[in-house]
N, C-alpha and C positions, 0 to 999 in steps of 0.2 A: 732823360728817362731812366730809370732804375729797371734795370731788366731783375725779374726775380724768377727762378722757377721751381716751379711745385715739385716737392718731394714725391719720387716715384715709388709707388705702390713696391709691396715686395714680389719677385717675379714669381713666385709658386701662388700667390694669390692672383695675379696676372691670368696666368698660363691656366689656372682652375676655370676664375668666369670666363675667359676665351670660350673654352673648352664646355661648357657649361650653355653658352647662349650659343654659340657656333657662331661667334663674332671675332672680328680682326684681335689680336693683342692692342694694339695701338685703342679701338675703342673699349675694350676692356680694361686700360688703364684711366679713360678717361670717366666711365663712369665709376668704378673705386677712387677716383679722385672727388665724385659729387656724392660719396657715402653711400654707394649702389654696389653689395657683395653677392647678393644671391638672387638668382632666377626671380623669386617672389618681388624683390624690389624694384628688379629691372621692369618687369611685366607692371605694378604701378608706375613706374615711371613714364615707358613706354607707349602704354595704354591707361590711362587715367580713367578712369570711371567714378560717375556720379554717386555711387554706393559708397566710394573710400569716406565721402562728406564724411563728417562726426554729427552727432546725434546734438542737436542745438539748446536740448534741457541741458547738458552738461555744462552749459555756459551758467555762471552765477548770478541769479535775479529771474531768469528767462521765463521761469513759470509766474512768477508776480510780475512781469512786464505783460505777458498774454493776457495774463487774468485781468488788469488792470485797463489793457484794449477792450477786452472784451464786454467788458462792464460799462466801459464809456460809448458801447456799439448798442450796448442791451438800454441803455438811460439816454439815447437818444444827444449824446453830449457834441461838443464840438471839440475836432482834433486838430491842433497845429504841429505840422512838421516842421522842424524849423534847421537849420543849417549851416556850417561853413559856406566862403564864398568859392573857395577853390572847386578843382576838379571831383576830387572827393567828396566834399558835402554836397553839392548840385547834383553829381550821382546819384547819393545816397539818398535825396528828398526824392529825386524822379522816381525813385526805385519803389521807395515805402509809401507816399503819397500814392502813383498808380495803383498799387497792390491794395492801397487799403478802400480808394473809390472805386475799383471794382464789384465791391458788395455794399460799401456804406456812402452815401451823399457828405455828411457834413465834417470833412476835411479840408483844410486849406495849407499854404505850404508858406515858410517865412526865410527870408535869406535876407542877412545884418547888411547895411551897406557897407562895404570896407570904408568909409572916409568918415560917415557920419558915428560908426559904431564901431570899426574894429574888429578884431576879431574874437569868434567865439558867443555865447550865451548874454546879449544886453540886456538892459533895465529896460530899454525902449520897445526890443522885442515883447518882454514880458507886459508892459503898458499897451500894448499894441492887441496883447491876447487878452487882456482885463476888458480894452474898451471896445471887443467885438465879441465877447461871449466864448471864449476857448476856458474850459478847463483841464485839459490836457494838451500840456507840450511834448512833444517826443524831440528828442535831439540829438542829432547825428554828427558824427566828426567831430565834437565840442562838448563840453559841457561836465566833463570829468574833475574841474578844478572850479566849476563855477558856483561855491560856497554861497556867498554873499547873494548873487542871482537867484537861487535856488532857494533861498529861505524867503527874499522879496516875494517871488512868485506863491511861496506857501501862505505867506501872510492875505492875498488877494484870493486864495484856495484855488490855486492852481497847483496840480500835480506836475512832476516832474517824470519822465522815462529817459536814461540816458544812454545813448549807443554809441561808445567814445574806443578809440584805439592808442591817446597817448597815453604816457605815464602818469598816475594819478599822486596828485599830492600828498601829504601826511592824513590829512583828514580829508572825508569823499563829503561831497553836498549829501543833503538830507532829500534825498530824491526818494520816490517810490522803488524805484529800480536802477540799477547801474547797471549796465553792460560794457565790461570791458577785459577782454580778455588779459589784460598787463595787469588788474586788481591782483594784489598781495594774494588774497585771498579766494581767488576764483582758478579751480584745476582743470577749466577747458585744458585740455590736450594742446591744443595750437593757437602761439601766441602772437600773431606775426600779421592780422587780418588787417586790414583797412577799416575806415569810417563805413564805407559801403559794403566791404564785407559784414562788418557786426550787423547793419541795418539786413543784409541777405539772411545770416542766420535768425533775425527776429522774424521776417517773411516766412523764412522754412519752419521756425515754431509754430507761426498762428493756421500756416499752410497744414500742417501733420492734424492739428485741432481740427481742420475744417473738412479733413478726409480726403486732400490733395496730397499729390504724391509730385515730388522733385521735378519729375517731367513736369510740370504745369508751371514752375517757376523759372524753365530753362529760357525763356521770353527775356528773362530778366538780365540774364548773365553778359549782357554785352556791356550794360551800366558797370556792373562789377569789374569785369576786365580790363574794361579804360581807367576805372580809379586804382587797381594793381600796381596797372600800369603808371600811371601819374603821381603815384603817393612813392613809387619808390619804395616798397616793399616786398621782401624775399618773395621769390617765387618758386616756392617749397611747398611740400604737403598740401595740408589744402587750398591756400592759392593758386597753387600749380593745377588743380582739377579745375577750381573756376576760372581760371584765367585760358585754360585749356580749350572747355567750351567754349565759355565768354566769346574767345576770335571764332571759335567757329559759327556761334551765332554773328557774329559783326559780317562776315565773309558770306555765308548763306541767306540770313534771312532778320537782318538788323532792324532796330525801331524805324518809326518813318522819318525823326530828327537826326539819327545816323546817315539815314540814307541819302536826304538833303544835303550834310556835308560832303559824303563819299562822292555826289556828283559834280559837285562844285573841284573837287581836285581830281577827278578824274582818274583815280586809281584802282586799278582789275583787283587785286588781290593783296590784305593787309596783313602786317604780321605786327606783332605789340611795339618793336620797335618803330612803327608807323603809326601806331594809336600815339604812344608818346611825344613825338613830334610832329604829327601834323593832327591830328582827332583832339588832342587834350588842351593844346595851346588856343586852337579855339575856343573849348570851352571855356577855359581859364580867361580867355580876352572878355568876354561881358564884366565878369567881376572887376577886373584890373580896370577896362576902363570906363564901365556903365554901372552896371548891376547884377550881379549872380542869378536876381530872380529871372533875366532873360536866357539864360542856359537850359533853365528849369523847364521855362517857357517850350524851349528848343526839345528836350529831350522827350517830353511828354507830351507834345504835338501827334495827331494820328491822321491829320491830313495834309499831304503834302504838299501840294500850294505854299499852306499858310507856313509850313514846316522849310520849302525852299526862300520865302522869306525874311524867315528869321534867321537860315541859315547865312543868308546875303547878309545880314543886319553885322551879325557876329564875324563873319569876314572881313568889314570895315571896322568893326572895332581889333583885330588882329593885325591887320594892315596898319591901323594909328600905334598898337600896341609897339610894332616891331621898330618906325619911326623912332617914337618914344624914348624908347630901352638904347638905340642904338647912339641916339643924342647923350643918355646922361652917361651911359658908359664913358664914353670917349671924354667927359667932363668928370667922372670919378678919375678916370685915369690919370688924368691931366693933376688934377687936385694931390695923387699921391704922387707925382714927379716934384709939383710944386713945392710940396712939403719934405720934398726927400727922404721919405718913408719907403722907398724901395726895399730897403735894408731889413725891417721889424718881423718880428713873427708873428704877426698879425696884419690887416687892411683894416682899417675903421675913417670912413667918409662921411659926409655930413653937407647937405645941402636943404634950407628950408625950401627951396622953388622945385627938389626933385617930385614928382609924382608917385603917389605910395603902392601906384599898381604895377608900378613894373620894379622898384626897388630888389623884391627878390632876386629877378631874371639878371639884374645888373649885379646883384652879390655873386650869383653863378658864374655870369663873365668876367671878373674882377680875379675871381679863384682859377679861372682857366689860366689868365694871365700870371699872377703870383704866386699863385699854389700856396695857398695858407689860409687860415679861417679868417673869416671875412664879414664885417657889418655893413651896414649900407643905412645911412640914417634921412630922414626927412622930416619937417614938420606936420603935425596931424593932433589938433586944434591946440592946447596949450601945451601938449607935450611932442616928446620927438618919436618917434616910430621907427625902428628897426627890423632888416631882415638878415638872419645869419645865415651862413654856409661855410663847410667844413671841410676838410681834405680828409682822403679816405686814410681811417684808421683814430681819430682824434674824434674826441667825443665832443662836440662844441656845448651842447647842453649842460653837462656838467662842469664846464667851464665859465656859463654864463652862472650858475649855481654857486661857484666861487665869489661873483661879484653882484650878491640880490643885493649887497646892502645900499646899491647903488641904481636899482633898478623899481619900477612901480609893479610890472608885473612881466613875466616872461613863461614859453611852453614851446614844447616841439619835439624834436628827433634827437637822434645823434649828430646827424649831418646837416638840419635844418632846422629854425627855429625863428621865432618872432618874439619881439621885446620891444616894452616903453617904460621912456623916464622923462624924469624933468628935464628943461633946459640947461637948469646949473648944473646938473651931475652927467653932462657930456664927458669935458676935460676927465674928470675923475676917474667916468667909468672908462676912457678909452687907455689911460693910463693903467686902471687895476687888471682892464683884458687882458693887455700888452705881459703885464706881468705873470699873473695867473696863465696863459698860453706858453710864455715863453718859459717859465718854470715846471711845466707838464709834460711838453709835448717831447715825442721824441725826433732830435732834427733829420734824421732821413725820411720821417713823414712829410717835409717840405719840398722832396722831390717829388714828381708826379711817377707810380709805379705802374709798370705793365707786369703783369702776372702771366707766366709764360704755361700752358698745361703740359705738351711735351713737344721735345726737340726730334725733328722728322727730316726724311730727304723728298724732296722734291718729286722725285718717283713713286714715291707712296701713294701720292694724289690722285685721286680716281674717281671717277662719276659716285662708284660705289660706293665711298667714305663719304662724299657729299649729302647722298641720299639720305645715310644712316644721322647725318650730324642734322640734318633737318630735322629729323624725330626727336631730337634734343630740343626743340623748341616747347613753349615759350621761352624766351632768355630774360634773364634779370637778374636780381642779387639773388646769390647762393646757388643759379646755374646760367653763371654768367656764359656767352659765347666762348666754346675754344680758341684760345689762341697758342699759334705752334710757334716755333722757332726753326730757322734753317739757316747752316753755317755755312760758307764760303762760297755762295750763288754770286754770279755775276749776269750784268746786262748783255744783251745780246747785241748791243750797239743803236737800237731805234729809241732808247730812253729818251725821254721829253718833260719840259713842266707844260702842263696844260690847264686851261680854263682862264677865269679872269686874271691879270696880269701872272700868268704859268704858275700859280698859288700851288696847283696840284702835281701830282709826278705819274708818269703814264710810263712802264718799264713791260720788256719781255725777258723774261731771267732762265737760266739754266745752271744746274749744279752738276758736277763732275759729269757732264755731256749729255744731260737729260734732254729729253724735249722741251723747246720753250712755253713756258706758263707765261699767261698776262698777270700783269700786276698793278694796283691804284694807288696811292697814296696822296691820301686827301691831308694838304697843307703841309707836302712835304717839298713843296718845288724847289723850296731852297738848298735843297741837298744834290740837283742834279750836277754841281761842278766837281760835287767827290765821284761822281759815279760816270766812270770813262772805260770804255771796253777793256777787257784784262781786269779792271780795278776788282779786285773781290771783296764781298762784305756780307754780314749778317743780317738777317732780317725778323722781327718781329712781325705775324701777321694772323688774319682770320679768314678761310676760306667763304667765297661769295661764287654768284652766279652772273655773268653778264650777258644781257639779252641784247642784241642787234641785228636789227635786219629780220626778224621773226628764227633767229639762232641761239640757242643757248649754252655756252661754255663758260668752265670755272677760269675764275682767278683769284690772285689773291687779295685781297684788303689790308696794306700795306698800314699796320700802327708805329713800325719806327725804324730803324737801319741803321747800322754803325760797322 
């Protein structure tokens, strides 16, 4: 691990903010490192308000989209709400379709089949719309690159409204309206919304036209918060407001579908990390193992018994997915070893039998092991399909652009992308991708980095500090959980390996005679041999709470030690 300590702001700034907010200098420093330097900014950060959300009409084409939907409703047209099969897409489809169905019955949903149709807007989906009399398709979390598909729909007199958040290509589809804050000609003040977030802005604009207020839309924010967490978009600005209130809905009054999932996992209070690692994988499992429509059905269900039946089914999909992803990861790691590719700048693996639904997860697992830009390929019809994952600081989407002559199609973000190519191009692509990455990546990015916010003494850790840090939530990109560093700590002699194969580390640490404080280090069990009484070492950690037999105590969650 590479430890990088964030630059310390000027002491004068720290002192001023500390005085203005009446907080400890340590807290003032953490806020300044997050770009918060005034009382007003701190107030918005700690006390988000729904009134902080931007006017949806600032988004390019919003007025056109709203007019076209109103016209469809007046003319009794059939509206098809179309979305991708991942969490962002299925939550967006559940959000927009359930909002429209509150006042208009002629609305149906369509999620493409991951295996039969692949990502994004499909010609098959447009044929379905034509066969069933739909004259308006609203695409969510996809569509900004669907030039051919939108033209195909136009020939059939089917209009498109696109709500996307992916980077557009050079040309835009000939749609009635394209809502995408990443459009070069869109001046919307915040361009980091997820697909469900763009869908929310659309219902916000529709609601304003209907005389509704933002308070009428609060019940939809559980869906938006889930998509924000699952799609790994920055939890800053507008996303922070949406996630903050969405988490309140999830914990206080979630929709029936969420309630059914939460009842199964039996966890009282969820934070956004729980949403990412507990709720999102279950929603995703439907599209990975069976069909994304199962997730939409669960998220829109209003009867608890029916929702619990759907949740049970999805729980089984998730269990099956876990087994598959474990098996395929083992096979992929073996392939890298057998091909003696451990020293490359990239990991590119392929097996035609691998399940397309889990190759993205496998790519993430391989990145955890070898820490380099990674692609996992499988057979998809007469082509090969791949999921790409990257390492912090390296734009895999740009790297794929550098190999576009080998590809049929590709799309995605800086850290995650998808692509298809012809089988005969696989070896060419593999060589070219290695070349592009090796020539453009800074070699230090191939070592995982821990970014440390502040160095502190263990005696600075107090329940009051923990109470304030909890108010920094929800955490995520752009507002990560604060990481601290302490030097010259030692174990009191009770350190031991715990868990299966003793792969985790449990310690009680002191520093310069401070009171002992508990620490847990997941997957750090192998370091127990280096930790002997009186051996001093440095630690990087987050602050955490440990609940045991009804008692809550502070503990350190170790990230690394050296």
